C-alpha positions as a Python dict, from the first residue, in 0.01 Angstrom:
ca = {
    (1, 'X'): (0, 0, 0),
    (2, 'X'): (-132, -170, -311),
    (3, 'X'): (45, -107, -641),
    (4, 'X'): (-151, 76, -910),
    (5, 'X'): (-307, -145, -1175),
    (6, 'X'): (-119, -108, -1500),
    (7, 'X'): (-393, -122, -1763),
    (8, 'X'): (-517, 72, -2063),
    (9, 'X'): (-860, 233, -2043),
    (10, 'X'): (-955, 101, -2385),
    (11, 'X'): (-800, -33, -2709),
    (12, 'X'): (-794, 325, -2842),
    (13, 'X'): (-492, 402, -2618),
    (14, 'X'): (-295, 140, -2812),
    (15, 'X'): (-322, 321, -3145),
    (16, 'X'): (12, 445, -3281),
    (17, 'X'): (373, 399, -3173),
    (18, 'X'): (403, 94, -3396),
    (19, 'X'): (746, -71, -3419),
    (20, 'X'): (1016, -26, -3682),
    (21, 'X'): (1153, -371, -3767),
    (22, 'X'): (1470, -441, -3963),
    (23, 'X'): (1427, -651, -4275),
    (24, 'X'): (1705, -908, -4304),
    (25, 'X'): (1666, -1212, -4530),
    (26, 'X'): (1427, -1065, -4790),
    (27, 'X'): (1669, -778, -4857),
    (28, 'X'): (2001, -963, -4830),
    (29, 'X'): (2084, -910, -5200),
    (30, 'X'): (1986, -542, -5203),
    (31, 'X'): (2212, -239, -5139),
    (32, 'X'): (2108, -42, -4832),
    (33, 'X'): (1952, -86, -4491),
    (34, 'X'): (1585, -171, -4494),
    (35, 'X'): (1318, -137, -4224),
    (36, 'X'): (943, -193, -4208),
    (37, 'X'): (706, 32, -4016),
    (38, 'X'): (463, -246, -3917),
    (39, 'X'): (119, -93, -3880),
    (40, 'X'): (-37, -433, -3802),
    (41, 'X'): (64, -364, -3441),
    (42, 'X'): (-220, -118, -3409),
    (43, 'X'): (-518, -271, -3222),
    (44, 'X'): (-729, -270, -3540),
    (45, 'X'): (-434, -427, -3725),
    (46, 'X'): (-382, -142, -3973),
    (47, 'X'): (-265, 213, -4024),
    (48, 'X'): (-627, 322, -4061),
    (49, 'X'): (-668, 318, -3685),
    (50, 'X'): (-478, 646, -3683),
    (51, 'X'): (-715, 834, -3913),
    (52, 'X'): (-1032, 680, -3766),
    (53, 'X'): (-953, 800, -3414),
    (54, 'X'): (-818, 1140, -3522),
    (55, 'X'): (-1107, 1229, -3758),
    (56, 'X'): (-1374, 1118, -3512),
    (57, 'X'): (-1215, 1310, -3222),
    (58, 'X'): (-1182, 1624, -3438),
    (59, 'X'): (-1554, 1594, -3522),
    (60, 'X'): (-1629, 1562, -3150),
    (61, 'X'): (-1427, 1873, -3069),
    (62, 'X'): (-1624, 2069, -3332),
    (63, 'X'): (-1958, 1942, -3195),
    (64, 'X'): (-2038, 1759, -3514),
    (65, 'X'): (-2072, 1416, -3345),
    (66, 'X'): (-2276, 1321, -3040),
    (67, 'X'): (-2325, 975, -2885),
    (68, 'X'): (-2585, 779, -3081),
    (69, 'X'): (-2497, 945, -3412),
    (70, 'X'): (-2398, 744, -3718),
    (71, 'X'): (-2056, 732, -3887),
    (72, 'X'): (-2063, 651, -4260),
    (73, 'X'): (-1769, 571, -4486),
    (74, 'X'): (-1645, 417, -4809),
    (75, 'X'): (-1376, 157, -4747),
    (76, 'X'): (-1183, -134, -4891),
    (77, 'X'): (-1206, -281, -4542),
    (78, 'X'): (-936, -145, -4314),
    (79, 'X'): (-1076, 205, -4255),
    (80, 'X'): (-1415, 47, -4195),
    (81, 'X'): (-1274, -189, -3932),
    (82, 'X'): (-1103, 100, -3753),
    (83, 'X'): (-1412, 318, -3764),
    (84, 'X'): (-1630, 35, -3636),
    (85, 'X'): (-1386, -29, -3353),
    (86, 'X'): (-1375, 338, -3249),
    (87, 'X'): (-1752, 360, -3283),
    (88, 'X'): (-1799, 76, -3037),
    (89, 'X'): (-1590, 252, -2772),
    (90, 'X'): (-1741, 595, -2826),
    (91, 'X'): (-2107, 494, -2871),
    (92, 'X'): (-2173, 557, -3243),
    (93, 'X'): (-2352, 356, -3507),
    (94, 'X'): (-2144, 264, -3812),
    (95, 'X'): (-2253, 213, -4176),
    (96, 'X'): (-1998, 114, -4434),
    (97, 'X'): (-2004, 97, -4815),
    (98, 'X'): (-1745, -165, -4908),
    (99, 'X'): (-1589, -255, -5242),
    (100, 'X'): (-1672, -605, -5365),
    (101, 'X'): (-1297, -641, -5421),
    (102, 'X'): (-1253, -655, -5043),
    (103, 'X'): (-1175, -998, -4908),
    (104, 'X'): (-1452, -1201, -4742),
    (105, 'X'): (-1237, -1196, -4428),
    (106, 'X'): (-1257, -816, -4413),
    (107, 'X'): (-1633, -806, -4473),
    (108, 'X'): (-1695, -1070, -4206),
    (109, 'X'): (-1481, -874, -3958),
    (110, 'X'): (-1680, -558, -4025),
    (111, 'X'): (-2011, -736, -3957),
    (112, 'X'): (-1871, -894, -3643),
    (113, 'X'): (-1798, -543, -3512),
    (114, 'X'): (-2165, -451, -3550),
    (115, 'X'): (-2131, -234, -3858),
    (116, 'X'): (-2403, -235, -4126),
    (117, 'X'): (-2225, -325, -4449),
    (118, 'X'): (-2327, -249, -4809),
    (119, 'X'): (-2114, -441, -5062),
    (120, 'X'): (-2081, -242, -5386),
    (121, 'X'): (-1943, -349, -5723),
    (122, 'X'): (-1572, -268, -5754),
    (123, 'X'): (-1540, -232, -6127),
    (124, 'X'): (-1771, 61, -6192),
    (125, 'X'): (-1684, 428, -6238),
    (126, 'X'): (-1665, 648, -5929),
    (127, 'X'): (-1974, 848, -6033),
    (128, 'X'): (-2186, 532, -6096),
    (129, 'X'): (-2483, 519, -5855),
    (130, 'X'): (-2369, 171, -5747),
    (131, 'X'): (-2009, 270, -5663),
    (132, 'X'): (-1918, 268, -5296),
    (133, 'X'): (-1852, 644, -5318),
    (134, 'X'): (-2205, 715, -5444),
    (135, 'X'): (-2367, 469, -5204),
    (136, 'X'): (-2197, 624, -4902),
    (137, 'X'): (-2305, 976, -5009),
    (138, 'X'): (-2665, 858, -5055),
    (139, 'X'): (-2667, 684, -4714),
    (140, 'X'): (-2536, 1002, -4553),
    (141, 'X'): (-2812, 1208, -4714),
    (142, 'X'): (-3075, 960, -4598),
    (143, 'X'): (-2946, 907, -4240),
    (144, 'X'): (-3029, 1173, -3988),
    (145, 'X'): (-2748, 1253, -3745),
    (146, 'X'): (-2478, 1104, -3963),
    (147, 'X'): (-2124, 1209, -4043),
    (148, 'X'): (-1954, 1104, -4366),
    (149, 'X'): (-1580, 1056, -4306),
    (150, 'X'): (-1496, 1084, -4680),
    (151, 'X'): (-1132, 978, -4635),
    (152, 'X'): (-1043, 1032, -5001),
    (153, 'X'): (-1119, 1403, -4981),
    (154, 'X'): (-1051, 1481, -4618),
    (155, 'X'): (-747, 1687, -4518),
    (156, 'X'): (-765, 1530, -4169),
    (157, 'X'): (-654, 1202, -4332),
    (158, 'X'): (-318, 1370, -4411),
    (159, 'X'): (-304, 1550, -4076),
    (160, 'X'): (-337, 1227, -3875),
    (161, 'X'): (-20, 1083, -4029),
    (162, 'X'): (163, 1421, -4020),
    (163, 'X'): (103, 1429, -3644),
    (164, 'X'): (178, 1062, -3564),
    (165, 'X'): (334, 831, -3824),
    (166, 'X'): (579, 1091, -3959),
    (167, 'X'): (725, 1190, -3621),
    (168, 'X'): (747, 825, -3514),
    (169, 'X'): (953, 729, -3823),
    (170, 'X'): (1179, 1032, -3782),
    (171, 'X'): (1244, 948, -3416),
    (172, 'X'): (1282, 572, -3476),
    (173, 'X'): (1548, 631, -3745),
    (174, 'X'): (1720, 908, -3541),
    (175, 'X'): (1658, 1132, -3839),
    (176, 'X'): (1874, 914, -4062),
    (177, 'X'): (1601, 800, -4304),
    (178, 'X'): (1689, 862, -4668),
    (179, 'X'): (1393, 696, -4844),
    (180, 'X'): (1027, 633, -4759),
    (181, 'X'): (830, 380, -4963),
    (182, 'X'): (451, 368, -4917),
    (183, 'X'): (141, 259, -5103),
    (184, 'X'): (-97, 528, -5222),
    (185, 'X'): (-471, 471, -5210),
    (186, 'X'): (-642, 764, -5042),
    (187, 'X'): (-289, 907, -5023),
    (188, 'X'): (-328, 1017, -4661),
    (189, 'X'): (-48, 804, -4524),
    (190, 'X'): (220, 885, -4781),
    (191, 'X'): (123, 1254, -4792),
    (192, 'X'): (112, 1308, -4417),
    (193, 'X'): (440, 1124, -4353),
    (194, 'X'): (605, 1297, -4651),
    (195, 'X'): (499, 1641, -4530),
    (196, 'X'): (660, 1583, -4188),
    (197, 'X'): (977, 1421, -4322),
    (198, 'X'): (1034, 1681, -4597),
    (199, 'X'): (1005, 1957, -4338),
    (200, 'X'): (1279, 1784, -4140),
    (201, 'X'): (1498, 1704, -4440),
    (202, 'X'): (1393, 1800, -4795),
    (203, 'X'): (1647, 1551, -4937),
    (204, 'X'): (1450, 1249, -4817),
    (205, 'X'): (1309, 1064, -5117),
    (206, 'X'): (936, 989, -5104),
    (207, 'X'): (860, 692, -5327),
    (208, 'X'): (502, 589, -5394),
    (209, 'X'): (359, 255, -5494),
    (210, 'X'): (74, 230, -5746),
    (211, 'X'): (-110, -53, -5914),
    (212, 'X'): (-148, -137, -6282),
    (213, 'X'): (-510, -37, -6352),
    (214, 'X'): (-481, 282, -6143),
    (215, 'X'): (-452, 643, -6257),
    (216, 'X'): (-218, 780, -5986),
    (217, 'X'): (128, 732, -6143),
    (218, 'X'): (34, 895, -6476),
    (219, 'X'): (-148, 1177, -6299),
    (220, 'X'): (160, 1242, -6088),
    (221, 'X'): (379, 1262, -6397),
    (222, 'X'): (147, 1450, -6632),
    (223, 'X'): (-133, 1601, -6421),
    (224, 'X'): (-364, 1424, -6669),
    (225, 'X'): (-651, 1201, -6553),
    (226, 'X'): (-645, 929, -6813),
    (227, 'X'): (-946, 694, -6810),
    (228, 'X'): (-758, 460, -7042),
    (229, 'X'): (-532, 374, -6744),
    (230, 'X'): (-826, 222, -6558),
    (231, 'X'): (-891, -151, -6564),
    (232, 'X'): (-971, -413, -6296),
    (233, 'X'): (-697, -526, -6061),
    (234, 'X'): (-691, -734, -5744),
    (235, 'X'): (-482, -548, -5483),
    (236, 'X'): (-704, -383, -5220),
    (237, 'X'): (-630, -40, -5075),
    (238, 'X'): (-381, 53, -5344),
    (239, 'X'): (-429, 283, -5642),
    (240, 'X'): (-747, 459, -5750),
    (241, 'X'): (-982, 525, -6042),
    (242, 'X'): (-1017, 887, -5933),
    (243, 'X'): (-785, 1157, -5798),
    (244, 'X'): (-814, 1190, -5416),
    (245, 'X'): (-752, 1538, -5274),
    (246, 'X'): (-603, 1357, -4971),
    (247, 'X'): (-298, 1290, -5195),
    (248, 'X'): (-41, 1571, -5208),
    (249, 'X'): (130, 1478, -5532),
    (250, 'X'): (387, 1759, -5493),
    (251, 'X'): (539, 1581, -5195),
    (252, 'X'): (590, 1252, -5380),
    (253, 'X'): (914, 1217, -5581),
    (254, 'X'): (821, 912, -5789),
    (255, 'X'): (567, 634, -5831),
    (256, 'X'): (640, 268, -5908),
    (257, 'X'): (367, 37, -6042),
    (258, 'X'): (353, -325, -5919),
    (259, 'X'): (155, -620, -6049),
    (260, 'X'): (-109, -818, -5861),
    (261, 'X'): (82, -1140, -5904),
    (262, 'X'): (427, -1024, -5792),
    (263, 'X'): (281, -838, -5495),
    (264, 'X'): (91, -1153, -5384),
    (265, 'X'): (404, -1367, -5403),
    (266, 'X'): (610, -1106, -5223),
    (267, 'X'): (353, -1086, -4939),
    (268, 'X'): (397, -1461, -4890),
    (269, 'X'): (777, -1421, -4912),
    (270, 'X'): (773, -1165, -4631),
    (271, 'X'): (601, -1416, -4405),
    (272, 'X'): (837, -1700, -4495),
    (273, 'X'): (1161, -1499, -4470),
    (274, 'X'): (1088, -1240, -4196),
    (275, 'X'): (813, -1405, -3990),
    (276, 'X'): (598, -1095, -4035),
    (277, 'X'): (238, -1193, -4113),
    (278, 'X'): (141, -885, -4312),
    (279, 'X'): (-104, -822, -4595),
    (280, 'X'): (-133, -780, -4970),
    (281, 'X'): (-37, -410, -4974),
    (282, 'X'): (272, -487, -4763),
    (283, 'X'): (369, -726, -5042),
    (284, 'X'): (319, -443, -5289),
    (285, 'X'): (548, -217, -5086),
    (286, 'X'): (819, -481, -5065),
    (287, 'X'): (786, -560, -5434),
    (288, 'X'): (828, -189, -5512),
    (289, 'X'): (1139, -177, -5291),
    (290, 'X'): (1285, -458, -5502),
    (291, 'X'): (1202, -274, -5825),
    (292, 'X'): (1342, 55, -5696),
    (293, 'X'): (1660, -133, -5600),
    (294, 'X'): (1680, -270, -5955),
    (295, 'X'): (1683, 90, -6078),
    (296, 'X'): (1976, 173, -5842),
    (297, 'X'): (1764, 401, -5625),
    (298, 'X'): (1958, 294, -5313),
    (299, 'X'): (2324, 271, -5219),
    (300, 'X'): (2499, 94, -4927),
    (301, 'X'): (2433, 388, -4693),
    (302, 'X'): (2061, 427, -4771),
    (303, 'X'): (1821, 403, -4476),
    (304, 'X'): (1500, 283, -4635),
    (305, 'X'): (1164, 262, -4452),
    (306, 'X'): (867, 84, -4606),
    (307, 'X'): (525, 123, -4449),
    (308, 'X'): (352, -218, -4413),
    (309, 'X'): (-10, -111, -4379),
    (310, 'X'): (-196, -410, -4236),
    (311, 'X'): (-212, -768, -4106),
    (312, 'X'): (-214, -1087, -4311),
    (313, 'X'): (-524, -1216, -4135),
    (314, 'X'): (-725, -983, -4360),
    (315, 'X'): (-626, -1195, -4662),
    (316, 'X'): (-671, -1557, -4558),
    (317, 'X'): (-918, -1616, -4839),
    (318, 'X'): (-693, -1436, -5088),
    (319, 'X'): (-312, -1423, -5104),
    (320, 'X'): (-270, -1675, -4825),
    (321, 'X'): (-510, -1920, -4988),
    (322, 'X'): (-339, -2159, -5229),
    (323, 'X'): (-680, -2216, -5392),
    (324, 'X'): (-730, -1842, -5460),
    (325, 'X'): (-375, -1802, -5586),
    (326, 'X'): (-423, -2093, -5819),
    (327, 'X'): (-756, -1961, -5943),
    (328, 'X'): (-587, -1630, -6035),
    (329, 'X'): (-321, -1814, -6231),
    (330, 'X'): (-55, -1687, -5990),
    (331, 'X'): (109, -2031, -5958),
    (332, 'X'): (140, -2084, -6332),
    (333, 'X'): (477, -1912, -6366),
    (334, 'X'): (653, -2036, -6054),
    (335, 'X'): (808, -2353, -5919),
    (336, 'X'): (540, -2576, -5781),
    (337, 'X'): (746, -2615, -5464),
    (338, 'X'): (616, -2276, -5344),
    (339, 'X'): (267, -2421, -5309),
    (340, 'X'): (233, -2538, -4952),
    (341, 'X'): (125, -2903, -4935),
    (342, 'X'): (-105, -3035, -4666),
    (343, 'X'): (-91, -3406, -4592),
    (344, 'X'): (-383, -3563, -4406),
    (345, 'X'): (-301, -3869, -4190),
    (346, 'X'): (-584, -4122, -4188),
}
């Protein structure tokens, strides 16, 4: 009798159940025990696979989507990649409005997956007709048989992580987690995981990461939307110039702001010290962990989990490019030895 073939039916069956990996060298001078939830192990290389599959399948259950319909979304790149991947398997068209801040690598990946991509200026207000929010809404109105995912204002964004990422972290830490550190962009990841973990243990600290140039930290502290907080910054998928309803601010205990430059260097440090090739926002999470440690947030018994959202391959033309780093002035304040030299043998 022949053995059954052990194979997955499609890449969609590989979404979720990402590993928890102990951080060793990069945290050796910090109090506590530190772990990374490495979402790059999803087939689409980011945590956004979870929401793409969940939101699309919920739409299918409600009869909103049929094969041949079109999925439309605003994205800094990762959600778009995940939606395009799911669309291929399920037979949908995919149109994406992408921020010009997104790396060329991300935009090229979206096009390679067959998505139609509109690149929109990053540094305009959310209600500007050229913003990727406005463009996506217009495309949805103009495209018959389309569904607008609208991740920034979609409760299903939170639900996807409440049902998957949260339970995984709880189980992987045997319920011993004391602190969760996560970036906040749409807010779906941090809010969904926080909701699950707080239900299990209200004493777990939920620590957000925000960018300088974003409104989230001040809004969390004051409930005031302050336009004076908004200015251009480089980190993708972190922070916002609007208040997403997919962020449950009541579940977040504190926000820490991180700089573009320190986050970029820390992303490179993760690779060099841990062998984890993760992206810019992972660098932001690790930088925030360092800053929280400086404020004595952790003690020797703390079990700290940071969510590393995506893969470093999305940033080859940015934080992993010496040329880009130099153009940003990010090498000006460090020892030149950090710059990787390439020697050509003739």
